[in-house]
N, C-alpha and C positions, 0 to 999 in steps of 0.2 A: 823740421819734423817735430811733432809734439811728443808728449810723454806717452810711453807705452810700457805696461808691466808684462813681463813674461812669467807665466806660471807653468811649472813642470809637474804634470800629474792631474788628471781630470777625474779624481775620485771625489768623495764627499767634501774634503777640505779644499781641494783645488777649485771645484765648481762653486762652492760657497764663497770663497775669496774672490773669484772672478766676478760673480754676481754682485757682490757688495761694491767692488770697484766700478764695474760697468754702470750700475745704477746711480753712481755718483759722477758719471760723465767721463770716466777714465778708460782709455782704450786698453784692451787686454789681448794678449796672444796666449792661448791655452794649448800647451803641448801635451799630446796623449799618444802613447806608443801603440795602442790597439788601432787598427787590426794587424799591424806588422808583427807585434809580439804581445804575448799575454803572460801574466804571472801564473805560477802553478795553481793558484786558487781561482782563476778567472775562466769563465766558459762562454761569455758573450762579448760583443763589441760595443755594447751600450756604455755610456758613462755612468759612474756611481753604482757599479755592480756590487750588490751585497753578497758576501760569500760565506760569512760565519753563521749568520742567523738573519731571519727577516724581522726580528724584533728590535725595536728601538727602546725597549724596556719600559719601566713603570711610568704611568701617566699621571698619577696623583701628585699633588704639590708637596705632600709630606715625604716624597722620595726626592732626593737631590737631583736625580736625572730628570724627574718630572718637572721640577722647577726650571732646570736648564732648558728643557724643550719650550716651556711657556715663555721664558725670556727670549729665546731665539725667535719664536713666533712674533712677539711684540717688536723685535728688532728687524723684522723684514727678511727672515731667513728663507732662501730658496728651498733648502732641504726640507724644512718643516712644512712649507706650502705644498710641496709635492708628496710628502709623506701623508698629509691629511687626505689628499686626493686618492691615494693608493691603499689606504688602511683596510685591514681585514680584522674580523673579531679576534680578540686576544685578552678577554677579561679586563684586568686592571692595567694592561700594558698597551703600548702602541706598536702594532705590527703591520707590515705592508706587504702587498703583492709585489714581489721583486721586479717582475717584468714591467708592470704599470709604473712603478716608482722610477726605475732607471730610464724608461722611455720618456716619461714626462720631463725629467731633468734634461735629458739629451735634447729634446725638442726646444726647450727654453734657451739652453745655451747656444744651440745652432742658430736660433732666430734672433738673438740679441744683436742689435746693430753695432755695439761697442766690443763684442767678443769675436775674435777670429780663432776658430778651432783648427789646429795644425797637427796632423797625424804623422808623427815621426819618432824614432828612437833617440833618446838623449843619453849620451854616455859621459858627459861632463857638464858641470854647471855653466850655463851660458854667461857670457860677460855681463857684469852688472855695473850700472852707473846710477847717479842720482836721477837722471832723466829716463833711465831704462832699468829699474830695479827688477829683481828676480825673486819669486817665491818658489821654494821647493815644497811640494805637497805630494810626494811620491809614495806615501803610505808604508804599510808594514813589509812590503816585498820590494823595496827599492833595489833596482838592478845592481849587479856586482860592480860594473864599471863606474856608474854614477856614485855608488856608495864609497868606492875607493877614492874617487876624486874629492868627495866631501871630506873623507877622513884626512886626506892630504891638506885640505884647506883649514880644517879645525885643529890640526896638530895632534890628533889622537885617533885611534881606531874607534869606529862606531861600536856601540854596545848592542848585542843581539840576544834575543831569547825567542821562545816559540809560542805562538798562539795556536789554537786548535779549532777545527771545523767539525760540527756534529753531523751525524748521518740524517738522511731524509728517507722516509718510508712511504710507499704508495698506499693511498687510503684504501683501495679495494683489496689490498692484501692483509688488512687488519681483521682479526676475528672479533667482530663487534659484540658478540655474545659474551666475551670474556673481559671486556673493558667497560668503563663508564665515563660519561662526560660530566665534568664539574670543574669550576674554578675554585681555587683555594679559598676557604671561608665563604664560598658562594659569592665572591666579588666578581662583578662583570657578567653575570649570567652563567648558564650551563653549557654554552656552545663554544667555549674558548679552548679548553684543554681536554685531551683524551688521556685517561689514567689507566695504566696497566698495573693491577694490584699484585703484590707478592705476599705470601705467608712467610713465616720465619725460616722454615727449612729451605724453601725455594730461594729466598734472598741470600742466605748464607752460602748455598751452592753456587749461585750466580756470582757472588763476590770472589769465591775461590777460583772460578773459571776465568774471571777477568784478570786476576793476578797471575794465573798460570799461562795465559794466552801468549802466543808469539807476537812480539812487537817489532815494528820497523825501527831498526837501530839507527841512532844519529851517525852522521858521517864523522870521520876522525877529526876533521877541522871545525866541527860545529860546537860552539859553547852553549850548551842547553841551559837556558834560564827561563823557567816557566813563570807566567804571570799568575799570581794567586787567584785572581778572579776568573780564570779560564783554564783551570788545570785539567789535563787528561784524566779520564775516569780511573785509569789504572794507577796513576800517581796517588789519587785520593784513596783508592781501595787499599793500596800498599801501606797507608798510614794507620790502618786499623779496620777491623771487620765492620764496625758500625759507622765509619766515616761517611759513606755514601748515604746511609739512612738518615744522617743529620745534614746532608748536603743536597745534591740534586734529586735524591730519591726520598726526601723526607715526606711522610704521609700526613703531617699536621694539617688540619682543616679540610681533609678530603674523606668523605664518608662513603664507603662502598655500599650501594643500595642492596646488594645481595646479603650482606651481613649486618648492616646498620652500624658498623664500626669503622674506625680508621684501619686501613691495611697496615701490615708490618712495615712495608715500604712500597713505593710506587715509582714507575717510570712515566714521566709526563710527555705527551706529544702535543706540539703546538701547530695549529693550522699554518700551512706554508703558503698557500695561494688563495685568492678570492673564491675560487671554485671548490676549494677543499678537496683537491685531488691528491694532496701529499701532506705529510706531517713531519715536523722536525723533532728529533729526539732531544728534549731540553737538557742541556748540561752534559751531553754525552760525547764531547770531543775526545778523540782517542788516537793513539799511535799503534793500535793493534793492526795486524795485517788484514787485508780485505777478506781473506778466507776465514780468519778467526773472528772478525766482526760478524760475518754471516752466521757462523756457528754459535757464538756466544749470545748475540742479540736475539736469535730465535729461541732462546731459553726464556725470554720475557713473555709472560702471559698475554695472549692476544697477538703476539708477533711470531708464532711458530712457523708461519708460512710467509713471513715478511718479504716483500720485494724492496730491496734497498736501492733507491734511485741514485743516491750519492753516498758514498762511504765517508766515514770520518777521516780526517787527515790532520796533520800538524804542520804549520808553516812558520817560516822565519819572520821576525819583526825587527826592523832596524830603527834605532832611535838614538838621539844624542844626549849628552849629559847637560840637560837644559840649564840648571842653575849656574853652571860655570860658563856656558857657551852662548846663551841668548840674553839680550837685553830686554827691557820691559815692553818693547814693541815687537818682539819675536825676531829681531835682527841678530845675525851672527856677529858677535863682538869683534872677531878678527877677520871678518869678510864683509866689509861695508856694502850695503845695498842688497845683501842676500838675506832673505827671510825664510823662516820655516813655519809650516802650518800642518796640523793633523798629527797622525801618530808618530811621524818621524821627529816631532818636537818633544814627545814624551807624554802626551795624553793617551788615554786608552778608550776605545769604543767608538761606535759610529757617531753617536750624538756629540760626544766630546770632540771628535775630529772635525765635524762640521762646525761646532761652536768655535773651535780654534781658528778655522778658516774664516769665519765671520769676523772675529776679532782682528785677525791679520789684515783682512781686506779693508775694514773700517779704519784701522790705525794708519795703514799705508796711504789710504785716501786723504786722511788729514794731513799727513806729511807732504804729499804731492801737491795739495792745494794750499800749502803754507798756512795751515790752521794749527792751533795748539792741539797736540795729540790728546785725544779724549779716552782715558781708560775707564772701564766700567767700575762701579763701586765695588770695594772688596766684600761687601755684604751680599753681593749677587753671586749666582752660580757661574756666570761668565767671568766675573772677577776672580772667583775661586779657581778657575782654570789657570789664570796667570799666577795666582798664589802658589799653586802646586808646582808650576814650572820654575818658580824662583826659590823654592825652599831647598836649602842646602841639606844634603844627606851624605852619609858615609858612602853609600852606593846608590845613586839615583835609579829609581824604577818608575815606569809608567803607572798611571793610576786613572781609574774612572773618577768622575766627580763624586765627592762625598760631602757630608755636612762638615767634616773636619777641615775642608778647604775654605770654609767661611768662618768669620769670627763668631764665637759663641755669644749667647745672650747674657747680659749682665743682670744680676739680682733677680733672676727668674727661676723659681722652683716649680717646674711644670713636668708633667709626664712626657715621655719621649715624643709621642705623636703630637701632643699639644705644643711642645717646644718647637718641633719642626714646622708646624703650621705657622707659628708666630715668626719664625725665621724666614719662611717663605713669604709671608705678608710683608715683612720688612724688606726683603730683597726686591719684591715687585714694586713697592713704593719707591725705593731708591732707584730701581731701574727706570721707571717712568720719568722720574726727575732727570736722570742722566740723558735719556732719549730726548726729552723736551729741551734740555740745554743744548744738546748736539744739533737739534733742529733749528733752534734760535741762532746758533753760531754759524750756520751754513750761510755763506754769502752768495746770493744770486745763483743758485744751482741751475743747471740746464733743465729744460721743461720736462724731460723724461726721467728726471731723478725722483725717486720715491723717498720722501722724508716722513718719518713717523713721529 
């Protein structure tokens, strides 16, 4: 019997890792618990279901995540290929139609001759050997039984905090006379975002009601540790009256056509699907009860009669202390042949999870084909993901990709945007050299292998 990799979890990281392995001629058994069981955030049986937002964030290369996406495209990413096919207008960001995106990935995974999709619940880590390694890519809502088994194997309890999901509003329930369409600083056209403008009195009253609203209390056993990049709005509001106005409700670069001025604050709505039937409330993840969400959010100008198709929620995210537990190939140091990919490894975000899956799949393929393991250059965003997972911290926390994950420029005194562009140019040049080297090092790949 030949080598077969078992991957637990068919989300973005698991599917990307499976694709990278399969495209290099390695057989994969991809284990997915749906339709037998869903996490609290899931609503469909498709693979790679997006639950927090349909946005894959900034597209420009002067954004670290924009650079990461471009690197993944050049490296043959399944997720980026399907995202391009499913994209919807989003100004300077890449956003997708959720249904088209997940259906496209599901079809490709099911039809790949090297991938076997096995629908079953996994309560413990499958036995792993050199010929049958295992990748755990179970995402932020890893099941309790599997998480407990992982905790036993790594010798310490997993660390948990809470991510949040923003509400979705039906488009035909928006009062279009009270809102205006505009992208910040007019980037990406005027069809990407719907802006609900507040005056000062309305904003201050809105913040007071958010703070006073009844919240869903965490269970007694839950260790609540919020990720700073995805804080519930009530947590931000409690830090000061103007915090939201400098955060998700900032008005900078948005001119209300009725006044010719920036509003005091805005709530932005982002198109949720290709047909523009629904809009996501940008940055409005919350632990408010459903009844309070309906009451408070209908104080927003233009949303007085809002139909909330999905209420905001907060969900658990499980991850390991990567700097102590993972080696530079994403293998558990004290559980040989078990690898981690995606948010459970300690990256944060859809794109970062898929990028982590891409790296895990490529590096494991090198190992299984007896090639030197090829790490991406540290100057790249892909290399930056590995840098983040290896950095010792007093208390390790997940992170999105940032420019701080990559080495700074030497002897360059440039403005921020220019500096980031030079760093992006450097990264892509180094990435292309790395990909070219990897292609040259490939020894007689199967005919269906894609080499870039």
